[in-house]
PDB file of N, CA, C and O in Angstrom:
ATOM      1  N   MET A   1     -42.038  46.897  10.031  1.00  0.00           N
ATOM      2  CA  MET A   1     -41.546  46.733  11.379  1.00  0.00           C
ATOM      3  C   MET A   1     -41.904  45.017  11.382  1.00  0.00           C
ATOM      4  O   MET A   1     -42.889  44.443  10.918  1.00  0.00           O
ATOM      5  N   MET A   2     -40.780  44.492  12.048  1.00  0.00           N
ATOM      6  CA  MET A   2     -40.472  43.193  12.043  1.00  0.00           C
ATOM      7  C   MET A   2     -39.984  42.839  13.466  1.00  0.00           C
ATOM      8  O   MET A   2     -38.897  43.262  13.861  1.00  0.00           O
ATOM      9  N   VAL A   3     -40.597  42.241  14.065  1.00  0.00           N
ATOM     10  CA  VAL A   3     -40.496  41.707  15.655  1.00  0.00           C
ATOM     11  C   VAL A   3     -40.644  40.274  16.024  1.00  0.00           C
ATOM     12  O   VAL A   3     -41.635  39.583  15.788  1.00  0.00           O
ATOM     13  N   SER A   4     -39.329  39.822  16.755  1.00  0.00           N
ATOM     14  CA  SER A   4     -39.500  38.354  17.014  1.00  0.00           C
ATOM     15  C   SER A   4     -40.213  37.995  18.378  1.00  0.00           C
ATOM     16  O   SER A   4     -39.752  38.189  19.502  1.00  0.00           O
ATOM     17  N   LEU A   5     -41.226  37.526  18.105  1.00  0.00           N
ATOM     18  CA  LEU A   5     -42.264  36.809  18.817  1.00  0.00           C
ATOM     19  C   LEU A   5     -41.699  35.886  20.019  1.00  0.00           C
ATOM     20  O   LEU A   5     -41.870  36.128  21.213  1.00  0.00           O
ATOM     21  N   ASP A   6     -40.975  34.756  19.470  1.00  0.00           N
ATOM     22  CA  ASP A   6     -40.467  33.571  19.958  1.00  0.00           C
ATOM     23  C   ASP A   6     -39.216  33.094  19.320  1.00  0.00           C
ATOM     24  O   ASP A   6     -39.077  33.314  18.117  1.00  0.00           O
ATOM     25  N   HIS A   7     -38.321  32.489  19.952  1.00  0.00           N
ATOM     26  CA  HIS A   7     -37.001  31.870  19.062  1.00  0.00           C
ATOM     27  C   HIS A   7     -36.415  31.112  20.544  1.00  0.00           C
ATOM     28  O   HIS A   7     -36.470  31.493  21.714  1.00  0.00           O
ATOM     29  N   SER A   8     -35.842  29.881  19.916  1.00  0.00           N
ATOM     30  CA  SER A   8     -35.175  28.760  20.642  1.00  0.00           C
ATOM     31  C   SER A   8     -34.298  28.113  19.842  1.00  0.00           C
ATOM     32  O   SER A   8     -34.527  27.868  18.658  1.00  0.00           O
ATOM     33  N   ILE A   9     -33.095  27.760  20.540  1.00  0.00           N
ATOM     34  CA  ILE A   9     -32.042  27.157  19.957  1.00  0.00           C
ATOM     35  C   ILE A   9     -31.896  25.665  20.734  1.00  0.00           C
ATOM     36  O   ILE A   9     -31.950  25.641  21.963  1.00  0.00           O
ATOM     37  N   TYR A  10     -31.746  24.674  20.117  1.00  0.00           N
ATOM     38  CA  TYR A  10     -31.734  23.381  20.720  1.00  0.00           C
ATOM     39  C   TYR A  10     -30.146  23.149  20.159  1.00  0.00           C
ATOM     40  O   TYR A  10     -29.787  23.321  18.994  1.00  0.00           O
ATOM     41  N   PHE A  11     -29.268  22.704  21.318  1.00  0.00           N
ATOM     42  CA  PHE A  11     -27.974  22.424  20.960  1.00  0.00           C
ATOM     43  C   PHE A  11     -27.860  20.723  21.088  1.00  0.00           C
ATOM     44  O   PHE A  11     -27.766  20.177  22.187  1.00  0.00           O
ATOM     45  N   HIS A  12     -27.881  20.040  19.918  1.00  0.00           N
ATOM     46  CA  HIS A  12     -27.443  18.598  20.134  1.00  0.00           C
ATOM     47  C   HIS A  12     -26.373  17.992  20.457  1.00  0.00           C
ATOM     48  O   HIS A  12     -26.358  16.910  21.045  1.00  0.00           O
ATOM     49  N   GLU A  13     -25.136  18.784  20.020  1.00  0.00           N
ATOM     50  CA  GLU A  13     -23.671  18.251  20.181  1.00  0.00           C
ATOM     51  C   GLU A  13     -23.079  19.600  20.704  1.00  0.00           C
ATOM     52  O   GLU A  13     -22.168  19.995  19.977  1.00  0.00           O
ATOM     53  N   PRO A  14     -23.343  20.401  21.750  1.00  0.00           N
ATOM     54  CA  PRO A  14     -22.356  21.145  22.106  1.00  0.00           C
ATOM     55  C   PRO A  14     -21.055  21.297  22.229  1.00  0.00           C
ATOM     56  O   PRO A  14     -20.532  22.410  22.270  1.00  0.00           O
ATOM     57  N   LYS A  15     -20.397  20.182  22.300  1.00  0.00           N
ATOM     58  CA  LYS A  15     -19.157  20.233  22.634  1.00  0.00           C
ATOM     59  C   LYS A  15     -18.439  20.244  20.978  1.00  0.00           C
ATOM     60  O   LYS A  15     -17.315  20.645  20.675  1.00  0.00           O
ATOM     61  N   ARG A  16     -19.411  19.714  20.145  1.00  0.00           N
ATOM     62  CA  ARG A  16     -19.041  19.623  18.644  1.00  0.00           C
ATOM     63  C   ARG A  16     -18.826  21.244  17.973  1.00  0.00           C
ATOM     64  O   ARG A  16     -18.037  21.587  17.092  1.00  0.00           O
ATOM     65  N   VAL A  17     -19.690  21.964  18.627  1.00  0.00           N
ATOM     66  CA  VAL A  17     -19.775  23.117  17.825  1.00  0.00           C
ATOM     67  C   VAL A  17     -18.216  23.982  18.049  1.00  0.00           C
ATOM     68  O   VAL A  17     -17.693  24.245  19.132  1.00  0.00           O
ATOM     69  N   GLN A  18     -17.812  24.235  16.983  1.00  0.00           N
ATOM     70  CA  GLN A  18     -16.579  25.104  16.983  1.00  0.00           C
ATOM     71  C   GLN A  18     -16.757  26.474  15.712  1.00  0.00           C
ATOM     72  O   GLN A  18     -17.132  26.433  14.540  1.00  0.00           O
ATOM     73  N   ALA A  19     -16.281  27.657  16.622  1.00  0.00           N
ATOM     74  CA  ALA A  19     -16.631  28.890  15.919  1.00  0.00           C
ATOM     75  C   ALA A  19     -16.253  29.092  14.661  1.00  0.00           C
ATOM     76  O   ALA A  19     -16.757  29.537  13.630  1.00  0.00           O
ATOM     77  N   ASP A  20     -15.143  28.609  15.041  1.00  0.00           N
ATOM     78  CA  ASP A  20     -13.712  28.739  13.646  1.00  0.00           C
ATOM     79  C   ASP A  20     -13.647  27.885  12.791  1.00  0.00           C
ATOM     80  O   ASP A  20     -12.735  27.998  11.972  1.00  0.00           O
ATOM     81  N   GLU A  21     -14.647  26.661  12.672  1.00  0.00           N
ATOM     82  CA  GLU A  21     -14.924  25.684  11.619  1.00  0.00           C
ATOM     83  C   GLU A  21     -16.139  26.411  10.598  1.00  0.00           C
ATOM     84  O   GLU A  21     -16.957  27.221  11.033  1.00  0.00           O
ATOM     85  N   TRP A  22     -16.097  26.078   9.557  1.00  0.00           N
ATOM     86  CA  TRP A  22     -17.580  26.230   8.915  1.00  0.00           C
ATOM     87  C   TRP A  22     -18.530  25.039   9.123  1.00  0.00           C
ATOM     88  O   TRP A  22     -18.328  23.844   9.336  1.00  0.00           O
ATOM     89  N   MET A  23     -19.792  25.894   8.967  1.00  0.00           N
ATOM     90  CA  MET A  23     -21.235  25.054   9.302  1.00  0.00           C
ATOM     91  C   MET A  23     -21.971  25.338   8.284  1.00  0.00           C
ATOM     92  O   MET A  23     -21.992  26.464   7.785  1.00  0.00           O
ATOM     93  N   LEU A  24     -22.866  24.050   7.729  1.00  0.00           N
ATOM     94  CA  LEU A  24     -23.789  24.654   7.025  1.00  0.00           C
ATOM     95  C   LEU A  24     -25.536  25.092   7.729  1.00  0.00           C
ATOM     96  O   LEU A  24     -25.977  24.436   8.672  1.00  0.00           O
ATOM     97  N   SER A  25     -26.153  25.970   7.257  1.00  0.00           N
ATOM     98  CA  SER A  25     -27.444  26.246   8.058  1.00  0.00           C
ATOM     99  C   SER A  25     -28.175  25.973   6.596  1.00  0.00           C
ATOM    100  O   SER A  25     -27.920  26.350   5.452  1.00  0.00           O
ATOM    101  N   GLU A  26     -29.190  25.152   7.169  1.00  0.00           N
ATOM    102  CA  GLU A  26     -30.320  24.928   6.300  1.00  0.00           C
ATOM    103  C   GLU A  26     -31.773  25.440   7.201  1.00  0.00           C
ATOM    104  O   GLU A  26     -32.228  25.197   8.319  1.00  0.00           O
ATOM    105  N   MET A  27     -32.181  26.268   6.037  1.00  0.00           N
ATOM    106  CA  MET A  27     -33.502  26.766   6.853  1.00  0.00           C
ATOM    107  C   MET A  27     -34.740  26.777   6.009  1.00  0.00           C
ATOM    108  O   MET A  27     -34.615  26.843   4.787  1.00  0.00           O
ATOM    109  N   GLN A  28     -35.994  26.715   6.596  1.00  0.00           N
ATOM    110  CA  GLN A  28     -37.009  26.691   5.845  1.00  0.00           C
ATOM    111  C   GLN A  28     -38.534  27.648   6.389  1.00  0.00           C
ATOM    112  O   GLN A  28     -38.470  28.301   7.431  1.00  0.00           O
ATOM    113  N   SER A  29     -39.422  27.628   5.818  1.00  0.00           N
ATOM    114  CA  SER A  29     -40.341  28.456   6.228  1.00  0.00           C
ATOM    115  C   SER A  29     -41.644  27.834   6.079  1.00  0.00           C
ATOM    116  O   SER A  29     -42.345  28.058   5.092  1.00  0.00           O
ATOM    117  N   PRO A  30     -42.070  26.891   7.228  1.00  0.00           N
ATOM    118  CA  PRO A  30     -43.121  25.909   6.515  1.00  0.00           C
ATOM    119  C   PRO A  30     -44.572  26.948   6.403  1.00  0.00           C
ATOM    120  O   PRO A  30     -45.312  26.875   5.422  1.00  0.00           O
ATOM    121  N   TRP A  31     -44.749  27.586   7.177  1.00  0.00           N
ATOM    122  CA  TRP A  31     -45.981  28.565   7.608  1.00  0.00           C
ATOM    123  C   TRP A  31     -45.754  30.043   7.536  1.00  0.00           C
ATOM    124  O   TRP A  31     -44.773  30.472   8.144  1.00  0.00           O
ATOM    125  N   SER A  32     -46.409  30.769   6.973  1.00  0.00           N
ATOM    126  CA  SER A  32     -46.596  31.911   7.154  1.00  0.00           C
ATOM    127  C   SER A  32     -48.044  32.524   6.976  1.00  0.00           C
ATOM    128  O   SER A  32     -48.918  31.887   6.388  1.00  0.00           O
ATOM    129  N   GLY A  33     -48.278  33.836   7.525  1.00  0.00           N
ATOM    130  CA  GLY A  33     -49.831  34.207   7.609  1.00  0.00           C
ATOM    131  C   GLY A  33     -50.514  35.244   8.530  1.00  0.00           C
ATOM    132  O   GLY A  33     -50.153  35.291   9.706  1.00  0.00           O
ATOM    133  N   ASP A  34     -51.327  35.949   8.147  1.00  0.00           N
ATOM    134  CA  ASP A  34     -51.699  36.861   9.361  1.00  0.00           C
ATOM    135  C   ASP A  34     -50.552  37.594   9.495  1.00  0.00           C
ATOM    136  O   ASP A  34     -50.026  37.447  10.598  1.00  0.00           O
ATOM    137  N   GLY A  35     -49.928  38.411   8.665  1.00  0.00           N
ATOM    138  CA  GLY A  35     -48.671  39.116   9.546  1.00  0.00           C
ATOM    139  C   GLY A  35     -47.723  38.329  10.265  1.00  0.00           C
ATOM    140  O   GLY A  35     -46.909  38.955  10.944  1.00  0.00           O
ATOM    141  N   ARG A  36     -47.653  36.921  10.253  1.00  0.00           N
ATOM    142  CA  ARG A  36     -46.796  36.393  11.136  1.00  0.00           C
ATOM    143  C   ARG A  36     -45.926  35.161  10.021  1.00  0.00           C
ATOM    144  O   ARG A  36     -46.314  34.750   8.928  1.00  0.00           O
ATOM    145  N   GLY A  37     -44.768  34.836  10.711  1.00  0.00           N
ATOM    146  CA  GLY A  37     -43.912  33.628   9.898  1.00  0.00           C
ATOM    147  C   GLY A  37     -43.335  32.952  10.896  1.00  0.00           C
ATOM    148  O   GLY A  37     -43.005  33.361  12.009  1.00  0.00           O
ATOM    149  N   PHE A  38     -43.215  31.670  10.321  1.00  0.00           N
ATOM    150  CA  PHE A  38     -42.901  30.603  11.342  1.00  0.00           C
ATOM    151  C   PHE A  38     -41.142  29.978  10.674  1.00  0.00           C
ATOM    152  O   PHE A  38     -41.126  29.412   9.580  1.00  0.00           O
ATOM    153  N   VAL A  39     -40.051  30.137  11.323  1.00  0.00           N
ATOM    154  CA  VAL A  39     -38.890  29.420  10.376  1.00  0.00           C
ATOM    155  C   VAL A  39     -38.186  28.293  11.223  1.00  0.00           C
ATOM    156  O   VAL A  39     -38.159  28.312  12.453  1.00  0.00           O
ATOM    157  N   LEU A  40     -37.682  27.419  10.531  1.00  0.00           N
ATOM    158  CA  LEU A  40     -37.031  26.175  11.315  1.00  0.00           C
ATOM    159  C   LEU A  40     -35.787  26.400  10.402  1.00  0.00           C
ATOM    160  O   LEU A  40     -35.698  26.697   9.211  1.00  0.00           O
ATOM    161  N   GLN A  41     -34.735  26.126  11.497  1.00  0.00           N
ATOM    162  CA  GLN A  41     -33.249  25.799  11.143  1.00  0.00           C
ATOM    163  C   GLN A  41     -32.708  24.966  11.647  1.00  0.00           C
ATOM    164  O   GLN A  41     -33.081  24.533  12.737  1.00  0.00           O
ATOM    165  N   LYS A  42     -31.507  24.424  10.898  1.00  0.00           N
ATOM    166  CA  LYS A  42     -31.231  23.294  11.447  1.00  0.00           C
ATOM    167  C   LYS A  42     -29.393  23.487  10.781  1.00  0.00           C
ATOM    168  O   LYS A  42     -29.030  23.611   9.611  1.00  0.00           O
ATOM    169  N   ILE A  43     -28.427  23.438  12.239  1.00  0.00           N
ATOM    170  CA  ILE A  43     -26.879  23.615  11.614  1.00  0.00           C
ATOM    171  C   ILE A  43     -26.026  22.360  11.932  1.00  0.00           C
ATOM    172  O   ILE A  43     -25.919  21.706  12.969  1.00  0.00           O
ATOM    173  N   PHE A  44     -25.340  22.207  10.470  1.00  0.00           N
ATOM    174  CA  PHE A  44     -24.626  21.031  10.562  1.00  0.00           C
ATOM    175  C   PHE A  44     -22.835  21.250  10.598  1.00  0.00           C
ATOM    176  O   PHE A  44     -22.175  22.220  10.226  1.00  0.00           O
ATOM    177  N   ALA A  45     -22.463  20.156  11.098  1.00  0.00           N
ATOM    178  CA  ALA A  45     -20.642  20.067  11.062  1.00  0.00           C
ATOM    179  C   ALA A  45     -20.526  19.854   9.712  1.00  0.00           C
ATOM    180  O   ALA A  45     -21.404  19.377   8.993  1.00  0.00           O
ATOM    181  N   LYS A  46     -19.212  20.287   9.307  1.00  0.00           N
ATOM    182  CA  LYS A  46     -18.565  19.836   8.111  1.00  0.00           C
ATOM    183  C   LYS A  46     -18.943  18.465   7.703  1.00  0.00           C
ATOM    184  O   LYS A  46     -19.246  18.253   6.529  1.00  0.00           O
ATOM    185  N   ASP A  47     -18.951  17.266   8.819  1.00  0.00           N
ATOM    186  CA  ASP A  47     -18.952  15.990   8.530  1.00  0.00           C
ATOM    187  C   ASP A  47     -20.606  15.373   8.672  1.00  0.00           C
ATOM    188  O   ASP A  47     -20.942  14.204   8.861  1.00  0.00           O
ATOM    189  N   GLY A  48     -21.498  16.613   8.507  1.00  0.00           N
ATOM    190  CA  GLY A  48     -23.008  16.394   8.658  1.00  0.00           C
ATOM    191  C   GLY A  48     -23.676  15.959   9.794  1.00  0.00           C
ATOM    192  O   GLY A  48     -24.807  15.477   9.749  1.00  0.00           O
ATOM    193  N   THR A  49     -23.121  16.085  10.670  1.00  0.00           N
ATOM    194  CA  THR A  49     -23.529  15.934  12.073  1.00  0.00           C
ATOM    195  C   THR A  49     -24.241  17.174  12.333  1.00  0.00           C
ATOM    196  O   THR A  49     -23.903  18.343  12.145  1.00  0.00           O
ATOM    197  N   LEU A  50     -25.417  16.604  12.859  1.00  0.00           N
ATOM    198  CA  LEU A  50     -26.559  17.615  13.156  1.00  0.00           C
ATOM    199  C   LEU A  50     -26.299  18.515  14.647  1.00  0.00           C
ATOM    200  O   LEU A  50     -26.766  18.002  15.664  1.00  0.00           O
ATOM    201  N   LEU A  51     -25.574  19.820  14.776  1.00  0.00           N
ATOM    202  CA  LEU A  51     -25.396  20.624  16.099  1.00  0.00           C
ATOM    203  C   LEU A  51     -26.169  20.986  16.417  1.00  0.00           C
ATOM    204  O   LEU A  51     -26.170  20.768  17.629  1.00  0.00           O
ATOM    205  N   ALA A  52     -27.231  21.622  16.079  1.00  0.00           N
ATOM    206  CA  ALA A  52     -28.410  22.348  16.413  1.00  0.00           C
ATOM    207  C   ALA A  52     -29.495  22.756  15.696  1.00  0.00           C
ATOM    208  O   ALA A  52     -29.351  22.995  14.497  1.00  0.00           O
ATOM    209  N   SER A  53     -30.837  22.907  16.363  1.00  0.00           N
ATOM    210  CA  SER A  53     -31.839  23.012  15.633  1.00  0.00           C
ATOM    211  C   SER A  53     -32.488  24.505  16.345  1.00  0.00           C
ATOM    212  O   SER A  53     -32.273  24.796  17.521  1.00  0.00           O
ATOM    213  N   CYS A  54     -33.341  25.405  15.368  1.00  0.00           N
ATOM    214  CA  CYS A  54     -33.504  26.414  15.667  1.00  0.00           C
ATOM    215  C   CYS A  54     -34.761  26.702  15.414  1.00  0.00           C
ATOM    216  O   CYS A  54     -35.148  26.299  14.317  1.00  0.00           O
ATOM    217  N   MET A  55     -35.854  27.501  16.331  1.00  0.00           N
ATOM    218  CA  MET A  55     -37.312  27.767  15.924  1.00  0.00           C
ATOM    219  C   MET A  55     -37.323  29.215  16.226  1.00  0.00           C
ATOM    220  O   MET A  55     -36.744  29.816  17.131  1.00  0.00           O
ATOM    221  N   GLN A  56     -38.315  29.781  15.023  1.00  0.00           N
ATOM    222  CA  GLN A  56     -38.555  31.348  15.433  1.00  0.00           C
ATOM    223  C   GLN A  56     -39.685  31.752  14.620  1.00  0.00           C
ATOM    224  O   GLN A  56     -39.732  31.477  13.421  1.00  0.00           O
ATOM    225  N   GLU A  57     -40.833  32.558  15.375  1.00  0.00           N
ATOM    226  CA  GLU A  57     -42.145  32.952  15.064  1.00  0.00           C
ATOM    227  C   GLU A  57     -41.508  34.237  15.025  1.00  0.00           C
ATOM    228  O   GLU A  57     -40.547  34.507  15.745  1.00  0.00           O
ATOM    229  N   GLY A  58     -42.111  35.180  14.054  1.00  0.00           N
ATOM    230  CA  GLY A  58     -41.993  36.670  13.666  1.00  0.00           C
ATOM    231  C   GLY A  58     -43.130  37.368  13.589  1.00  0.00           C
ATOM    232  O   GLY A  58     -44.174  36.724  13.697  1.00  0.00           O
ATOM    233  N   VAL A  59     -43.205  38.810  13.389  1.00  0.00           N
ATOM    234  CA  VAL A  59     -44.601  39.337  12.996  1.00  0.00           C
ATOM    235  C   VAL A  59     -43.923  40.510  12.129  1.00  0.00           C
ATOM    236  O   VAL A  59     -42.972  41.182  12.528  1.00  0.00           O
ATOM    237  N   VAL A  60     -44.525  40.646  10.944  1.00  0.00           N
ATOM    238  CA  VAL A  60     -44.068  41.622   9.807  1.00  0.00           C
ATOM    239  C   VAL A  60     -45.228  42.512  10.030  1.00  0.00           C
ATOM    240  O   VAL A  60     -46.236  41.830  10.214  1.00  0.00           O
ATOM    241  N   ARG A  61     -45.453  43.743  10.081  1.00  0.00           N
ATOM    242  CA  ARG A  61     -46.442  45.005   9.457  1.00  0.00           C
ATOM    243  C   ARG A  61     -45.975  45.510   8.503  1.00  0.00           C
ATOM    244  O   ARG A  61     -44.777  45.772   8.389  1.00  0.00           O
ATOM    245  N   LEU A  62     -46.984  45.770   7.518  1.00  0.00           N
ATOM    246  CA  LEU A  62     -46.289  46.659   6.381  1.00  0.00           C
ATOM    247  C   LEU A  62     -47.585  47.815   6.807  1.00  0.00           C
ATOM    248  O   LEU A  62     -48.654  47.611   7.382  1.00  0.00           O
ATOM    249  N   ASN A  63     -46.940  49.166   6.226  1.00  0.00           N
ATOM    250  CA  ASN A  63     -48.003  50.085   5.628  1.00  0.00           C
ATOM    251  C   ASN A  63     -48.912  50.231   4.726  1.00  0.00           C
ATOM    252  O   ASN A  63     -48.608  49.570   3.733  1.00  0.00           O
ATOM    253  N   ASN A  64     -49.993  50.849   4.589  1.00  0.00           N
ATOM    254  CA  ASN A  64     -50.829  50.984   3.652  1.00  0.00           C
ATOM    255  C   ASN A  64     -50.410  50.744   2.259  1.00  0.00           C
ATOM    256  O   ASN A  64     -51.161  50.152   1.484  1.00  0.00           O
ATOM    257  N   LYS A  65     -49.185  51.196   1.882  1.00  0.00           N
ATOM    258  CA  LYS A  65     -48.644  51.076   0.668  1.00  0.00           C
ATOM    259  C   LYS A  65     -48.052  49.874   0.278  1.00  0.00           C
ATOM    260  O   LYS A  65     -47.706  49.707  -0.892  1.00  0.00           O
ATOM    261  N   GLY A  66     -47.894  48.983   1.171  1.00  0.00           N
ATOM    262  CA  GLY A  66     -47.213  47.799   0.951  1.00  0.00           C
ATOM    263  C   GLY A  66     -45.932  47.692   1.326  1.00  0.00           C
ATOM    264  O   GLY A  66     -45.284  46.704   0.981  1.00  0.00           O
ATOM    265  N   GLN A  67     -45.387  48.669   2.071  1.00  0.00           N
ATOM    266  CA  GLN A  67     -43.573  49.027   2.357  1.00  0.00           C
ATOM    267  C   GLN A  67     -43.691  49.230   3.721  1.00  0.00           C
ATOM    268  O   GLN A  67     -44.636  49.738   4.325  1.00  0.00           O
ATOM    269  N   GLU A  68     -42.537  48.742   4.202  1.00  0.00           N
ATOM    270  CA  GLU A  68     -42.324  48.654   5.812  1.00  0.00           C
ATOM    271  C   GLU A  68     -42.222  49.683   5.978  1.00  0.00           C
ATOM    272  O   GLU A  68     -41.851  50.471   5.107  1.00  0.00           O
ATOM    273  N   LYS A  69     -42.573  50.048   7.359  1.00  0.00           N
ATOM    274  CA  LYS A  69     -42.686  50.952   8.033  1.00  0.00           C
ATOM    275  C   LYS A  69     -40.869  51.481   8.779  1.00  0.00           C
ATOM    276  O   LYS A  69     -40.072  50.645   9.204  1.00  0.00           O
ATOM    277  N   SER A  70     -40.641  52.776   8.762  1.00  0.00           N
ATOM    278  CA  SER A  70     -39.666  53.094   9.437  1.00  0.00           C
ATOM    279  C   SER A  70     -39.518  52.602  10.936  1.00  0.00           C
ATOM    280  O   SER A  70     -40.533  52.247  11.534  1.00  0.00           O
ATOM    281  N   ALA A  71     -38.245  52.569  11.580  1.00  0.00           N
ATOM    282  CA  ALA A  71     -38.135  52.430  12.960  1.00  0.00           C
ATOM    283  C   ALA A  71     -38.439  53.925  13.467  1.00  0.00           C
ATOM    284  O   ALA A  71     -38.321  54.969  12.824  1.00  0.00           O
ATOM    285  N   LYS A  72     -38.928  53.717  15.002  1.00  0.00           N
ATOM    286  CA  LYS A  72     -39.507  55.027  15.294  1.00  0.00           C
ATOM    287  C   LYS A  72     -38.185  55.335  16.427  1.00  0.00           C
ATOM    288  O   LYS A  72     -38.179  56.369  17.094  1.00  0.00           O
ATOM    289  N   ILE A  73     -37.177  54.380  16.528  1.00  0.00           N
ATOM    290  CA  ILE A  73     -36.022  54.943  17.283  1.00  0.00           C
ATOM    291  C   ILE A  73     -35.084  55.356  16.802  1.00  0.00           C
ATOM    292  O   ILE A  73     -34.176  55.803  17.502  1.00  0.00           O
TER     293      ILE A  73
END
């Protein structure tokens, strides 16, 4: 089971964001533990301009066999 606890997107240059142009996404996970994980992401334009920053914390629960549980819906 995977659930997002909290997520935010901060647009630094909203007028520069073009959905029909290539963007670079850089992600890192500086911490994880106790069934939770934290991810930071930066999104850049083709010229290197930082367009947006994202943060997300999530929960991952595994069954006793070490495999993810199937969805109940």
